[in-house]
C-alpha positions as CSV (number, residue, x, y, z in Angstrom):
1,X,6.6,13.9,10.9
2,X,6.4,11.9,7.7
3,X,8.5,12.7,4.7
4,X,5.4,13.7,2.7
5,X,4.5,16.2,5.5
6,X,8.0,17.6,5.5
7,X,7.9,18.0,1.7
8,X,4.5,19.8,1.9
9,X,5.9,22.2,4.5
10,X,9.0,22.8,2.4
11,X,7.0,23.7,-0.7
12,X,4.7,25.8,1.4
13,X,7.6,27.8,2.8
14,X,9.2,28.2,-0.6
15,X,5.9,29.3,-2.1
16,X,5.2,31.9,0.6
17,X,8.7,33.3,0.2
18,X,8.3,33.7,-3.5
19,X,4.8,35.2,-3.4
20,X,5.9,37.7,-0.7
21,X,8.7,39.0,-3.1
22,X,11.6,37.2,-1.4
23,X,12.5,35.3,-4.6
24,X,12.1,37.2,-7.8
25,X,13.9,34.9,-10.1
26,X,11.0,32.8,-11.2
27,X,8.6,33.9,-13.9
28,X,5.0,34.8,-13.0
29,X,3.5,31.4,-14.0
30,X,6.1,29.2,-12.3
31,X,5.5,27.8,-8.9
32,X,7.7,25.8,-6.5
33,X,7.0,22.1,-6.3
34,X,8.4,18.8,-5.0
35,X,8.7,15.5,-6.9
36,X,7.7,12.5,-4.8
37,X,7.3,8.8,-5.4
38,X,3.8,7.5,-6.3
39,X,4.0,5.3,-3.2
40,X,6.5,4.1,-0.6
41,X,6.1,0.7,0.9
42,X,7.8,-0.8,4.0
43,X,8.5,-4.5,3.4
44,X,7.7,-6.6,6.4
45,X,7.3,-10.4,6.8
46,X,3.9,-12.0,7.4
47,X,5.5,-14.5,9.8
48,X,8.6,-14.5,11.9
49,X,11.8,-16.4,11.1
50,X,15.5,-16.1,10.3
51,X,16.5,-14.2,7.2
52,X,18.1,-16.6,4.7
53,X,18.7,-14.4,1.7
54,X,18.6,-10.7,0.9
55,X,18.7,-10.4,-2.9
56,X,18.7,-6.5,-3.2
57,X,20.5,-3.6,-1.8
58,X,19.9,0.1,-1.4
59,X,19.6,1.9,-4.8
60,X,18.8,-1.3,-6.8
61,X,16.1,-1.1,-9.4
62,X,13.4,-3.8,-8.9
63,X,10.6,-5.1,-11.0
64,X,7.1,-6.4,-10.0
65,X,7.3,-9.9,-8.8
66,X,11.0,-9.9,-8.2
67,X,12.2,-11.8,-5.0
68,X,13.5,-9.4,-2.4
69,X,14.0,-11.4,0.8
70,X,13.8,-15.1,1.5
71,X,13.2,-16.4,5.1
72,X,14.4,-19.8,6.3
73,X,11.6,-22.2,5.3
74,X,12.9,-25.8,6.0
75,X,10.0,-26.7,8.2
76,X,7.5,-25.3,5.8
77,X,9.0,-27.2,2.9
78,X,8.9,-30.5,4.9
79,X,5.3,-29.8,5.9
80,X,4.3,-29.1,2.3
81,X,5.9,-32.3,1.1
82,X,4.1,-34.3,3.7
83,X,0.7,-32.8,2.9
84,X,1.4,-33.3,-0.9
85,X,2.0,-37.0,-0.3
86,X,-1.2,-37.3,1.7
87,X,-3.2,-35.6,-1.0
88,X,-1.8,-38.1,-3.6
89,X,-2.9,-41.1,-1.6
90,X,-5.7,-43.1,-3.3
91,X,-5.6,-46.4,-1.4
92,X,-8.6,-45.6,0.8
93,X,-10.7,-44.4,-2.1
94,X,-10.0,-47.5,-4.2
95,X,-10.7,-49.8,-1.3
96,X,-14.0,-48.0,-0.7
97,X,-14.9,-48.4,-4.4
98,X,-14.2,-52.1,-4.2
99,X,-16.4,-52.5,-1.1
100,X,-19.2,-50.7,-2.8
101,X,-18.9,-52.8,-5.9
102,X,-18.9,-56.1,-3.9
103,X,-21.8,-54.9,-1.7
104,X,-23.8,-54.1,-4.8
105,X,-23.3,-57.5,-6.3
106,X,-24.1,-59.2,-3.0
107,X,-27.3,-57.2,-2.6
108,X,-28.3,-58.1,-6.2
109,X,-27.9,-61.9,-5.5
110,X,-29.8,-61.6,-2.2
111,X,-32.7,-59.9,-3.9
112,X,-32.8,-62.6,-6.7
113,X,-32.8,-65.4,-4.1
114,X,-35.3,-63.6,-2.0
115,X,-37.8,-63.6,-4.8
116,X,-37.8,-67.4,-4.8
117,X,-37.7,-67.5,-1.0
118,X,-34.2,-69.1,-1.0
119,X,-33.1,-66.5,1.6
120,X,-34.9,-64.7,4.3
121,X,-35.8,-61.0,4.1
122,X,-33.4,-60.4,7.0
123,X,-30.4,-61.6,4.8
124,X,-31.6,-59.3,2.0
125,X,-31.8,-56.3,4.5
126,X,-28.4,-57.1,5.8
127,X,-26.9,-57.0,2.3
128,X,-28.6,-53.7,1.6
129,X,-27.2,-52.2,4.9
130,X,-23.7,-53.4,4.0
131,X,-24.0,-51.6,0.7
132,X,-25.1,-48.4,2.3
133,X,-22.2,-48.7,4.8
134,X,-19.7,-49.3,2.0
135,X,-21.0,-46.2,0.1
136,X,-20.6,-44.1,3.3
137,X,-17.0,-45.3,3.8
138,X,-16.2,-44.4,0.2
139,X,-17.7,-41.0,0.7
140,X,-15.6,-40.5,3.8
141,X,-12.4,-41.6,1.9
142,X,-13.1,-39.1,-0.8
143,X,-13.8,-36.3,1.8
144,X,-10.5,-37.1,3.5
145,X,-8.6,-36.9,0.2
146,X,-10.2,-33.5,-0.5
147,X,-9.3,-32.3,3.0
148,X,-5.7,-33.4,2.3
149,X,-5.6,-31.4,-1.0
150,X,-6.9,-28.3,0.9
151,X,-4.2,-28.8,3.5
152,X,-1.6,-29.0,0.8
153,X,-2.8,-25.7,-0.6
154,X,-2.7,-24.1,2.9
155,X,0.9,-25.3,3.4
156,X,1.9,-24.0,0.0
157,X,0.5,-20.6,0.9
158,X,2.5,-20.6,4.1
159,X,5.6,-21.5,2.2
160,X,4.9,-18.7,-0.3
161,X,4.7,-16.1,2.5
162,X,8.4,-17.0,3.4
163,X,9.4,-15.4,0.1
164,X,8.9,-11.6,-0.1
165,X,8.4,-10.2,-3.6
166,X,8.2,-6.6,-5.0
167,X,4.6,-5.5,-5.7
168,X,5.7,-3.0,-8.3
169,X,8.5,-1.6,-10.5
170,X,10.7,0.8,-8.5
171,X,13.8,1.2,-6.4
172,X,15.1,0.1,-3.0
173,X,15.2,3.1,-0.7
174,X,16.5,1.5,2.5
175,X,17.8,-1.9,3.6
176,X,17.8,-2.7,7.3
177,X,18.3,-6.5,7.3
178,X,21.0,-9.0,6.6
179,X,21.2,-12.8,6.3
180,X,21.0,-14.3,9.8
181,X,18.9,-11.5,11.2
182,X,15.6,-12.4,12.9
183,X,12.6,-11.1,11.1
184,X,9.7,-10.4,13.5
185,X,6.3,-9.7,12.0
186,X,5.3,-7.9,15.2
187,X,8.0,-5.3,14.9
188,X,6.3,-2.3,13.2
189,X,9.3,0.1,13.7
190,X,11.9,-1.7,11.7
191,X,10.9,-2.9,8.2
192,X,13.2,-5.3,6.3
193,X,13.3,-3.0,3.3
194,X,11.7,0.3,2.1
195,X,10.9,0.4,-1.6
196,X,9.4,3.2,-3.7
197,X,7.4,3.3,-6.9
198,X,8.9,6.0,-9.1
199,X,7.5,4.7,-12.4
200,X,4.9,7.4,-12.0
201,X,5.9,10.4,-9.9
202,X,3.7,12.7,-8.0
203,X,4.4,16.4,-8.2
204,X,3.0,18.4,-5.3
205,X,2.6,22.1,-5.8
206,X,0.9,25.0,-3.9
207,X,-1.1,27.4,-6.0
208,X,-3.1,30.6,-5.2
209,X,-6.8,30.2,-4.8
210,X,-7.2,31.8,-8.2
211,X,-6.3,28.3,-9.6
212,X,-10.0,27.4,-9.1
213,X,-11.6,27.6,-12.5
214,X,-8.3,28.0,-14.3
215,X,-6.6,24.7,-13.5
216,X,-8.6,21.6,-14.5
217,X,-7.8,17.9,-13.9
218,X,-6.1,16.5,-17.0
219,X,-4.4,19.7,-18.0
220,X,-0.9,19.4,-19.3
221,X,1.8,21.2,-17.2
222,X,5.5,21.7,-17.8
223,X,7.7,20.6,-14.9
224,X,11.3,21.6,-14.6
225,X,13.4,19.7,-12.0
226,X,16.2,21.4,-10.1
227,X,19.8,21.2,-11.3
228,X,21.6,19.1,-12.1
229,X,18.6,17.0,-13.3
230,X,17.1,19.9,-15.3
231,X,15.1,19.4,-18.4
232,X,11.5,20.2,-19.2
233,X,9.0,17.3,-18.6
234,X,5.3,17.0,-19.2
235,X,2.9,16.2,-16.3
236,X,-0.8,16.1,-16.0
237,X,-3.0,17.6,-13.3
238,X,-4.4,14.8,-11.2
239,X,-6.3,16.6,-8.4
240,X,-6.9,20.1,-7.1
241,X,-7.8,20.0,-3.4
242,X,-11.4,21.1,-2.9
243,X,-10.4,22.8,0.4
244,X,-8.0,25.8,0.4
245,X,-5.8,27.0,3.2
246,X,-7.3,30.2,4.6
247,X,-4.1,31.4,6.3
248,X,-1.9,31.4,3.2
249,X,-4.6,31.7,0.6
250,X,-3.3,28.6,-1.3
251,X,-4.6,25.3,-2.6
252,X,-2.5,22.2,-3.1
253,X,-2.5,20.5,-6.5
254,X,-1.1,17.1,-7.5
255,X,0.4,16.4,-10.9
256,X,1.3,13.0,-12.3
257,X,4.7,12.7,-14.1
258,X,5.3,9.5,-16.1
259,X,8.8,8.0,-15.4
260,X,8.7,4.6,-17.1
261,X,12.5,4.3,-17.5
262,X,13.1,5.5,-13.9
263,X,15.6,8.2,-15.0
264,X,14.0,10.9,-12.9
265,X,14.7,10.7,-9.1
266,X,12.2,11.5,-6.5
267,X,12.6,13.8,-3.5
268,X,13.8,16.8,-5.4
269,X,12.4,20.3,-5.8
270,X,11.2,21.7,-9.1
271,X,9.2,24.4,-10.9
272,X,5.8,23.9,-12.4
273,X,4.7,26.3,-15.2
274,X,1.0,27.2,-15.1
275,X,0.3,29.6,-18.0
276,X,-2.2,32.3,-17.2
277,X,-1.9,31.9,-13.4
278,X,-0.3,34.8,-11.6
279,X,1.3,34.8,-8.2
280,X,-1.0,36.3,-5.5
281,X,1.6,38.5,-3.8
282,X,-0.7,41.4,-3.0
283,X,-3.4,39.3,-1.5
284,X,-0.9,37.2,0.4
285,X,0.8,40.4,1.8
286,X,-2.6,41.6,3.0
287,X,-3.2,38.3,4.7
288,X,0.2,38.3,6.3
289,X,0.0,41.9,7.5
290,X,-2.7,41.0,10.0
291,X,-5.1,43.4,11.7
292,X,-4.1,47.0,12.3
293,X,-2.1,47.7,15.4
294,X,-4.0,48.8,18.5
295,X,-3.5,52.4,19.5
296,X,-0.5,53.0,21.8
297,X,-0.9,53.9,25.4
298,X,0.4,57.4,24.7
299,X,-2.7,58.2,22.6
300,X,-5.1,57.1,25.3
301,X,-6.6,59.6,27.8
302,X,-5.0,59.2,31.1
303,X,-6.9,59.2,34.4
304,X,-6.3,62.0,36.9
305,X,-3.7,61.1,39.5
306,X,-5.1,60.1,42.8
307,X,-3.0,62.8,44.6
308,X,-4.9,65.5,42.7
309,X,-8.3,64.0,43.9
310,X,-7.0,64.1,47.5
311,X,-5.8,67.7,47.2
312,X,-9.3,68.7,45.9
313,X,-10.8,67.3,49.0
């Protein structure tokens, strides 16, 4: 089961206990909730290789674009340098340009001489063909240069993939790799790092179905984290699930709690204050009581014993 699923089950159990009268300490408008990260990402490599550097550890704060892990990339650097040199080569292009220039001059002379019948039409046609061949060779040289530039870009992207960076501001939750370890892109069970975005926290809370029509997206709600964090923080309603749970008579709501300085931790319980929304203890008790018990066997009429029927005969 995922951590999110465990958190939802936890707040569901807490909410059911409170609404059934098992916890009478909270006020009528306060509901149990859980504070979770906006997202949790498993950092994995796009290609396999040896881990050269791990620049963060568990609990470190990270920023978007920060380098987290560097894989050994000696081969990729050499390949990029080779492709960069090929992309900078201009000898073939300049040679082709010189051939085209010479062929154009030669053709011009042949055409002038051909007008006075000093050269045959065949010589003029050969000069024209040489010019066209020179132009084709120049075009091919330019195409090869462009292909080398594209190859350089491809190799640069391959080198970039050897450096893993953070996609957002957050914290490192787990670290499972060290320098010298082999990073396999096919291993989906063991990420290199697990990072979480807590710059914007999600507050998951279960509400009674009476929340429909009373709780609207965008509404401001006070959230009180558990001790020792404490305090009273302002969150906004993000969504109210359109499908309620029939068994418990509850609906799940998600609040967004800004946390730009990363002072509030995730993974803790809290209370959310919804003014004007009462706990549905009576309705919940009726749902939990279930159907009436079937009549006992003592109340049912019993059939006459078989021995009595035999005596009558």
